C-alpha positions as CSV (number, residue, x, y, z in Angstrom):
1,M,-5.4,-12.8,25.9
2,T,-6.3,-15.2,23.1
3,H,-9.1,-15.3,20.6
4,R,-11.6,-17.5,19.0
5,N,-11.1,-18.1,15.4
6,T,-14.1,-16.3,14.0
7,D,-14.9,-12.6,13.9
8,T,-16.4,-13.0,17.3
9,A,-12.9,-13.6,18.5
10,G,-12.2,-13.3,22.2
11,Q,-14.1,-16.3,23.6
12,G,-11.7,-19.2,23.1
13,P,-8.2,-20.3,22.1
14,A,-6.7,-19.7,18.6
15,S,-6.0,-22.8,16.5
16,A,-3.9,-23.4,13.5
17,T,-6.7,-25.5,12.1
18,Q,-9.8,-24.1,10.4
19,V,-12.7,-23.4,12.7
20,T,-16.1,-22.7,11.1
21,D,-18.8,-20.8,12.8
22,G,-20.5,-22.5,15.7
23,Q,-17.7,-25.0,16.2
24,A,-15.5,-25.2,19.3
25,A,-11.9,-24.6,18.9
26,P,-9.6,-27.6,19.4
27,A,-8.1,-27.9,22.7
28,R,-4.5,-28.1,21.4
29,S,-3.3,-24.8,19.9
30,T,-0.2,-24.4,17.8
31,A,-0.7,-20.6,17.9
32,A,-1.1,-19.9,21.6
33,S,-0.6,-16.2,21.2
34,P,-1.7,-14.1,18.2
35,W,1.5,-12.2,18.5
36,R,3.4,-15.2,17.2
37,T,1.4,-15.0,14.0
38,L,1.9,-11.3,13.4
39,P,5.5,-11.4,12.0
40,I,4.4,-14.1,9.6
41,I,1.5,-12.3,8.1
42,L,3.4,-9.0,8.0
43,V,5.8,-10.7,5.6
44,G,2.9,-10.8,3.1
45,S,2.4,-7.0,3.4
46,F,6.1,-6.4,3.0
47,M,6.4,-8.5,-0.2
48,A,3.2,-7.0,-1.8
49,I,4.4,-3.4,-1.2
50,L,8.0,-4.1,-2.0
51,D,7.2,-5.4,-5.5
52,T,5.4,-2.1,-6.3
53,F,8.7,-0.2,-5.8
54,I,11.6,-2.6,-6.4
55,V,10.8,-2.8,-10.1
56,L,11.0,1.0,-10.5
57,V,14.8,0.7,-9.9
58,A,15.1,-2.3,-12.1
59,A,13.2,-0.9,-15.0
60,P,16.2,0.5,-17.0
61,A,18.0,-2.9,-16.7
62,I,14.9,-4.8,-17.7
63,Q,14.4,-2.6,-20.7
64,A,18.0,-3.0,-21.9
65,D,18.1,-6.8,-21.4
66,L,14.7,-7.7,-22.9
67,H,14.8,-5.0,-25.6
68,A,11.4,-3.8,-24.3
69,S,9.7,-0.8,-25.8
70,D,8.7,2.2,-23.7
71,G,5.1,1.0,-23.7
72,E,6.1,-2.5,-22.6
73,I,8.3,-1.2,-19.7
74,Q,5.4,0.9,-18.5
75,L,3.2,-2.2,-18.4
76,I,5.8,-4.2,-16.6
77,V,6.0,-1.4,-13.9
78,A,2.3,-0.5,-13.8
79,G,0.5,-3.8,-14.7
80,Y,1.2,-5.1,-11.2
81,Q,-0.4,-2.0,-9.6
82,V,-3.4,-2.1,-11.8
83,T,-4.4,-5.8,-11.1
84,Y,-3.5,-5.3,-7.5
85,A,-5.7,-2.3,-7.0
86,V,-8.6,-3.8,-8.9
87,A,-8.8,-7.1,-7.0
88,L,-8.2,-6.0,-3.4
89,I,-11.8,-5.7,-2.3
90,T,-12.7,-9.0,-3.9
91,G,-9.7,-10.7,-2.2
92,A,-10.8,-9.4,1.2
93,R,-14.4,-10.7,0.6
94,L,-13.1,-14.1,-0.4
95,G,-11.1,-14.3,2.8
96,D,-14.3,-13.6,4.8
97,M,-16.1,-16.4,2.9
98,F,-13.5,-19.1,2.7
99,G,-11.0,-18.3,5.5
100,R,-8.4,-15.7,5.7
101,K,-5.5,-18.0,6.4
102,R,-6.5,-20.1,3.3
103,L,-6.6,-17.0,1.1
104,F,-3.4,-15.6,2.6
105,M,-1.5,-18.9,1.9
106,L,-3.1,-19.2,-1.6
107,G,-2.0,-15.6,-2.4
108,M,1.5,-16.2,-1.0
109,A,1.9,-19.5,-3.0
110,L,0.7,-17.8,-6.2
111,F,2.9,-14.7,-5.5
112,T,6.0,-17.0,-5.1
113,L,5.1,-18.9,-8.4
114,T,4.6,-15.7,-10.3
115,S,7.9,-14.3,-9.0
116,V,9.6,-17.4,-10.5
117,A,7.8,-16.7,-13.8
118,C,9.0,-13.1,-13.6
119,A,12.6,-14.1,-12.9
120,L,12.6,-16.6,-15.8
121,A,10.7,-14.4,-18.3
122,P,12.5,-14.6,-21.7
123,T,10.6,-11.7,-23.3
124,A,8.9,-8.5,-22.3
125,G,5.4,-10.0,-23.1
126,V,5.9,-12.9,-20.8
127,L,7.1,-10.6,-18.0
128,I,4.0,-8.4,-18.5
129,A,1.7,-11.4,-18.1
130,A,3.6,-12.6,-15.0
131,R,3.4,-9.2,-13.4
132,L,-0.3,-9.0,-14.0
133,A,-0.8,-12.4,-12.3
134,Q,1.6,-11.3,-9.5
135,G,-0.7,-8.3,-8.8
136,L,-3.7,-10.6,-8.5
137,S,-1.9,-12.8,-6.1
138,A,-0.9,-9.9,-3.9
139,A,-4.6,-8.8,-3.9
140,L,-5.5,-12.2,-2.4
141,M,-2.8,-12.0,0.2
142,F,-2.6,-8.4,1.4
143,P,-6.2,-7.6,2.7
144,Q,-6.2,-10.7,4.9
145,V,-3.5,-9.1,7.0
146,F,-5.8,-6.2,8.0
147,S,-8.6,-8.6,8.8
148,M,-6.5,-11.0,10.9
149,I,-5.0,-8.2,13.0
150,Q,-8.5,-6.8,13.7
151,V,-9.8,-10.2,14.7
152,L,-6.9,-11.9,16.5
153,I,-5.3,-9.0,18.4
154,P,-7.0,-7.8,21.6
155,A,-8.6,-4.3,21.1
156,Q,-6.5,-2.6,23.8
157,Q,-3.3,-3.9,22.1
158,R,-4.3,-3.5,18.5
159,H,-2.6,-0.1,18.1
160,R,0.7,-2.0,18.4
161,A,-0.1,-4.4,15.7
162,F,-1.3,-1.7,13.3
163,G,1.8,0.3,14.2
164,A,3.9,-2.7,13.1
165,L,1.9,-3.0,9.9
166,G,2.2,0.7,9.1
167,S,5.9,0.5,9.7
168,V,6.2,-2.4,7.3
169,I,4.2,-0.6,4.6
170,G,6.2,2.6,5.0
171,V,9.6,1.1,5.2
172,S,9.0,-1.3,2.3
173,T,8.3,1.6,0.0
174,V,11.8,2.8,0.7
175,I,13.6,-0.5,1.1
176,G,12.3,-1.6,-2.3
177,Q,14.4,1.0,-4.0
178,L,17.5,0.4,-1.8
179,V,17.3,-3.4,-2.2
180,G,16.7,-3.1,-5.9
181,G,19.7,-0.9,-6.3
182,L,21.9,-3.3,-4.3
183,L,20.8,-6.3,-6.3
184,I,21.3,-4.7,-9.6
185,A,24.7,-3.3,-8.6
186,A,25.7,-6.8,-7.4
187,N,24.7,-8.3,-10.8
188,L,24.6,-11.8,-9.3
189,F,25.8,-14.5,-11.7
190,G,25.5,-11.9,-14.5
191,T,21.7,-11.9,-14.2
192,T,21.3,-8.2,-13.8
193,W,17.6,-7.5,-12.9
194,R,16.4,-11.0,-12.3
195,P,17.4,-11.3,-8.6
196,V,14.8,-8.6,-7.7
197,F,12.2,-11.4,-8.4
198,W,14.2,-14.4,-7.2
199,V,14.5,-12.8,-3.7
200,N,10.8,-13.4,-3.2
201,V,11.0,-17.2,-3.6
202,P,12.9,-18.3,-0.4
203,I,10.9,-15.7,1.6
204,G,7.6,-17.0,0.2
205,L,8.5,-20.7,0.8
206,I,9.5,-20.0,4.4
207,T,6.5,-17.9,5.1
208,L,4.2,-20.6,3.7
209,A,5.7,-23.2,6.0
210,L,5.4,-21.0,9.1
211,A,1.8,-19.9,8.2
212,A,0.6,-23.5,7.7
213,R,1.7,-24.3,11.3
214,M,1.3,-21.1,13.3
215,V,-1.5,-18.9,11.7
216,P,-5.0,-19.6,12.9
217,E,-8.0,-19.6,10.6
218,T,-10.7,-17.0,10.8
219,R,-13.9,-16.4,8.9
220,A,-16.6,-13.8,9.1
221,P,-19.7,-15.2,10.9
222,Q,-22.1,-13.6,8.4
223,A,-20.1,-14.1,5.2
224,R,-22.4,-15.1,2.4
225,S,-22.1,-15.8,-1.3
226,L,-20.0,-13.4,-3.5
227,D,-21.9,-10.4,-5.0
228,L,-21.1,-11.1,-8.6
229,P,-22.9,-8.0,-10.1
230,G,-21.1,-5.8,-7.6
231,L,-17.8,-7.5,-8.4
232,V,-18.2,-7.0,-12.1
233,V,-19.2,-3.3,-11.8
234,L,-16.5,-2.5,-9.2
235,T,-13.8,-4.2,-11.3
236,V,-14.8,-2.2,-14.3
237,A,-15.0,1.1,-12.3
238,L,-11.5,0.6,-10.7
239,F,-10.0,-0.6,-14.0
240,L,-11.3,2.5,-15.8
241,L,-9.9,4.7,-13.0
242,V,-6.5,3.2,-12.3
243,V,-5.3,2.4,-15.9
244,P,-5.5,6.0,-17.2
245,L,-3.9,7.3,-14.0
246,V,-1.0,4.9,-14.2
247,E,-0.5,5.2,-18.0
248,G,-1.9,8.6,-18.8
249,R,1.2,10.8,-18.2
250,D,3.6,8.6,-20.2
251,A,1.0,8.3,-23.0
252,G,0.6,12.1,-23.2
253,W,-3.0,12.0,-21.9
254,P,-4.8,11.0,-25.1
255,A,-8.5,11.1,-25.5
256,W,-9.0,7.5,-24.3
257,T,-7.6,8.3,-20.9
258,W,-10.2,11.1,-20.3
259,A,-13.0,8.9,-21.7
260,S,-11.9,6.2,-19.3
261,L,-12.0,8.5,-16.3
262,V,-15.5,9.6,-17.3
263,G,-16.6,6.0,-17.7
264,S,-15.2,5.3,-14.2
265,A,-17.4,7.9,-12.6
266,A,-20.4,6.4,-14.4
267,A,-19.4,2.9,-13.3
268,F,-19.1,4.0,-9.6
269,A,-22.5,5.6,-9.8
270,L,-23.9,2.3,-11.2
271,L,-22.2,0.5,-8.3
272,V,-24.2,2.5,-5.8
273,V,-27.4,1.5,-7.6
274,V,-26.4,-2.2,-7.8
275,E,-25.3,-2.5,-4.1
276,R,-28.5,-0.8,-2.9
277,R,-30.5,-3.3,-4.8
278,V,-28.4,-6.2,-3.4
279,E,-29.0,-4.9,0.2
280,R,-32.7,-4.4,-0.4
281,A,-32.9,-8.1,-1.6
282,G,-31.4,-9.2,1.7
283,R,-28.1,-10.4,0.2
284,A,-24.6,-9.3,1.2
285,P,-23.2,-6.6,-1.0
286,L,-19.5,-6.6,-2.1
287,V,-19.2,-3.0,-0.6
288,S,-21.6,-2.1,2.1
289,L,-22.7,1.5,1.6
290,R,-23.3,1.7,5.3
291,L,-19.6,2.0,5.8
292,F,-19.5,5.3,4.0
293,A,-22.5,6.6,6.0
294,E,-20.4,6.4,9.2
295,R,-18.4,9.6,9.6
296,P,-15.2,8.2,11.1
297,F,-14.9,5.7,8.2
298,A,-15.9,8.2,5.5
299,I,-13.4,10.8,6.7
300,G,-10.8,8.1,7.5
301,I,-10.8,6.5,4.0
302,T,-10.6,10.0,2.4
303,L,-7.6,10.7,4.7
304,V,-5.9,7.5,3.6
305,V,-6.4,8.3,0.0
306,V,-5.0,11.8,0.4
307,A,-2.1,10.7,2.7
308,Y,-0.9,8.0,0.3
309,A,-1.3,10.3,-2.7
310,G,1.2,12.6,-1.0
311,V,3.7,10.0,0.1
312,N,3.8,7.9,-3.2
313,S,4.0,11.0,-5.4
314,F,6.8,12.5,-3.3
315,F,8.9,9.3,-3.6
316,L,8.4,9.5,-7.4
317,I,9.5,13.1,-7.9
318,L,12.4,12.6,-5.4
319,S,13.6,9.5,-7.3
320,L,13.4,11.4,-10.6
321,M,15.3,14.3,-9.2
322,L,18.0,12.2,-7.6
323,Q,18.7,9.9,-10.5
324,D,17.8,12.0,-13.6
325,G,18.7,15.4,-12.2
326,L,21.6,14.8,-9.8
327,G,22.9,11.8,-11.8
328,M,22.9,9.4,-8.9
329,S,22.9,5.6,-9.5
330,A,20.0,3.5,-8.4
331,L,22.0,2.4,-5.4
332,G,23.0,5.9,-4.5
333,A,19.4,7.1,-4.8
334,G,18.3,4.2,-2.6
335,L,20.9,5.1,0.0
336,A,19.6,8.7,0.0
337,Y,16.3,7.4,1.2
338,T,17.9,5.6,4.2
339,P,17.6,8.5,6.7
340,L,13.9,8.8,5.8
341,A,13.3,5.1,6.3
342,V,15.2,4.9,9.6
343,A,13.2,8.0,10.9
344,F,9.9,6.5,9.8
345,F,10.6,3.1,11.4
346,A,11.7,4.7,14.7
347,T,8.7,7.0,15.1
348,S,6.3,4.3,14.0
349,L,7.5,2.2,17.0
350,L,7.2,5.2,19.3
351,A,3.7,5.9,18.0
352,A,2.6,2.5,19.0
353,R,3.7,3.3,22.6
354,W,2.4,6.9,22.7
355,T,-1.0,6.5,21.1
356,P,-2.7,4.7,24.1
357,R,-1.6,7.6,26.3
358,Y,-2.0,10.6,24.0
359,G,-4.6,9.4,21.5
360,R,-5.1,11.3,18.3
361,R,-2.6,14.0,19.2
362,V,0.2,11.6,18.1
363,L,-1.3,11.6,14.5
364,E,-1.8,15.3,14.6
365,L,1.9,15.8,15.6
366,G,2.9,13.5,12.8
367,S,0.9,15.3,10.2
368,V,2.4,18.7,11.2
369,L,5.9,17.3,11.2
370,A,5.5,15.8,7.7
371,A,4.1,19.0,6.3
372,T,7.1,20.9,7.9
373,G,9.4,18.4,6.2
374,F,7.8,19.0,2.8
375,L,8.1,22.8,3.3
376,A,11.8,22.6,4.3
377,T,12.5,20.3,1.4
378,L,11.1,22.7,-1.2
379,L,12.7,25.8,0.4
380,I,16.1,24.2,0.3
381,T,15.6,23.0,-3.2
382,F,14.7,26.5,-4.4
383,A,17.5,28.1,-2.4
384,E,20.2,25.7,-3.8
385,G,18.9,25.7,-7.4
386,G,21.6,24.6,-9.8
387,Q,24.0,23.9,-6.8
388,L,21.6,21.3,-5.2
389,S,23.1,18.0,-4.0
390,A,21.6,15.2,-1.9
391,G,23.4,16.3,1.3
392,P,21.2,19.3,2.3
393,L,18.1,17.3,1.7
394,I,18.9,14.6,4.4
395,A,17.5,16.6,7.3
396,P,14.2,17.6,5.8
397,L,13.7,14.1,4.4
398,A,14.3,12.7,7.8
399,L,11.6,15.1,9.1
400,V,9.2,13.8,6.5
401,G,10.0,10.3,7.7
402,L,9.5,11.3,11.4
403,G,6.1,12.8,10.7
404,N,4.8,10.0,8.5
405,G,6.0,7.4,11.0
406,L,3.7,8.9,13.6
407,L,0.8,9.4,11.2
408,L,0.5,6.5,8.7
409,P,0.8,3.4,11.0
410,Q,-1.9,4.5,13.5
411,L,-4.1,5.8,10.7
412,L,-5.0,2.3,9.8
413,N,-6.2,1.5,13.3
414,T,-8.1,4.7,13.4
415,V,-10.1,3.9,10.3
416,L,-10.8,0.2,11.3
417,S,-11.2,0.6,15.1
418,R,-15.0,1.2,15.0
419,I,-15.9,-1.3,12.2
420,D,-18.3,-4.1,13.0
421,P,-16.3,-7.4,13.0
422,S,-18.6,-8.9,10.3
423,E,-17.5,-6.1,8.0
424,I,-13.8,-6.0,8.7
425,G,-12.8,-7.9,5.6
426,M,-14.8,-5.6,3.4
427,A,-13.5,-2.5,5.2
428,S,-9.9,-3.7,5.0
429,G,-10.3,-4.3,1.2
430,V,-11.7,-0.8,0.7
431,L,-8.9,0.6,2.8
432,S,-6.2,-1.2,0.8
433,T,-7.8,-0.1,-2.4
434,G,-7.8,3.4,-1.1
435,Q,-4.1,3.2,-0.6
436,Q,-3.4,2.0,-4.1
437,V,-5.8,4.4,-5.8
438,G,-4.6,7.3,-3.7
439,G,-1.0,6.4,-4.7
440,A,-1.9,6.2,-8.4
441,V,-3.8,9.6,-8.3
442,G,-1.0,11.3,-6.5
443,V,1.7,9.9,-8.9
444,A,-0.4,11.0,-11.9
445,V,-1.2,14.5,-10.7
446,V,2.1,15.4,-9.0
447,G,4.0,13.7,-11.8
448,M,2.2,15.9,-14.4
449,F,3.1,19.0,-12.4
450,F,6.7,17.9,-12.2
451,F,7.1,17.4,-16.0
452,D,5.1,20.5,-16.9
453,A,7.5,22.5,-14.6
454,L,10.6,21.0,-16.1
455,P,12.4,23.8,-18.0
456,Q,13.8,23.1,-21.5
457,H,16.9,25.2,-20.9
458,G,19.6,25.5,-18.2
459,S,21.8,23.0,-16.4
460,L,20.4,19.6,-15.7
461,V,20.5,20.1,-11.9
462,A,18.9,23.5,-12.1
463,R,16.1,22.2,-14.3
464,Y,15.3,19.2,-12.1
465,A,15.6,21.3,-8.9
466,H,13.0,23.7,-10.3
467,A,10.6,21.0,-11.3
468,F,11.0,19.1,-8.0
469,G,10.5,22.3,-5.9
470,T,7.4,23.2,-7.9
471,A,5.9,19.8,-7.6
472,A,6.7,19.7,-3.9
473,V,4.4,22.7,-3.4
474,L,1.6,20.4,-4.4
475,N,2.9,17.8,-1.9
476,L,2.8,20.5,0.8
477,A,-0.8,21.3,-0.2
478,I,-1.7,17.6,0.0
479,A,-0.2,17.4,3.5
480,A,-2.2,20.4,4.6
481,I,-5.4,18.8,3.4
482,A,-4.5,15.6,5.2
483,T,-4.0,17.6,8.4
484,A,-7.4,19.3,8.0
485,L,-9.1,15.9,7.5
486,L,-7.3,14.5,10.5
487,F,-8.7,17.3,12.8
488,A,-12.1,16.7,11.3
489,L,-12.2,13.1,12.5
490,P,-14.4,12.4,15.5
491,R,-12.2,12.3,18.6
492,P,-12.0,8.8,20.1
493,T,-10.8,7.9,23.6
494,P,-7.1,7.1,23.9
495,A,-8.1,3.5,24.5
496,E,-9.4,3.3,21.0
497,G,-6.0,3.8,19.6
498,A,-6.0,7.2,17.7
């Protein structure tokens, strides 16, 4: 089945040329099947998520080579995440207005250029600026993937596409640390950390060439001018929320972080007022409040925030425990993640096959398995104590991967499945922002628990095992909340995908 290149897709052939509303698609198509475009656009998702995690492994080498201060290295790591999260909804809306293929390719081109700038950065200040720009380019590229899947893929097959997207998102969080460790260990041409950015360049160029020829253009039929007041208020609200969450723990939670969080709450309240005013005036709001009035979306986006808070924070404390506590190298820690990554990938593929038959029970099973994996991990950690090694953790980590592979990929389809086509871009931007904000909140809260629980005395392994096990209790609680939210979702039919 093929689709027309607007959000009313399904009435004509896809085309690699731009088709505006009301125009007929050209007879000749260079993208006869939307499945040919899926691997191309998924590369954008992979690169955007990869660069959130690959720099975590490279941070010590970057700091040593550029003589960066602790504050500068924090900005190099977190600056990307801040601009990425802040601009996601705007990037989705721009895709609705000007064409998703166009925004995807613009984002990919800028991402490739900023990767070159990162790789060539002579100082920490230049690298910080390049990372901020790289985050903005990812925000232009990433939300278009959600929208294009929803528009181009037939409804009855969409669960497979979202399964692939979820697999890419999940695996890239782990692969980033493994690839980063491999590249730094290889020290290609004596360039230490710089290949973690150079690797984006050939991938970006190849993806641009394929996208130009094979990805069809889509636009929202009712897309109107950008809501500038909403854009300004939302940007301020997200900036005030994300920056203290990313920087607060390392800064010692000074007064400005709490003032920023309070200001964020006020800005979000102002956003509600502004967007209601825009809707009453008959204009298109940046964020339609109607989305949050729909129970499946409201519960679903909350579930996304909670789920990614648990996953991202768990990866943080696990990395700290493996490298700082057990003394493993960046490569060794990356290899320790491999069973989790393989399990996640395998069950995400199975979920795409099982969901049409068993519906939401697949997600429920995944949530229970993930929670069981968290429980087993913390029990083994407390039992082993100062004798802890990576070996006993392999099985429970694989269980975490199995569960999240069933849960996270199909969760995306669950949230978007009932959204009106004209609001897909907006909803995908909100969803992507929820992932980033959830991850930042989880890292801040669980990270704070981890360091507060780190004893001052005892062997290094025993101290980090205690802190990891204590923080993992919070991960288990987060998994329980996610399970409860999942059971609270309205139950769709199996044909709806989750």
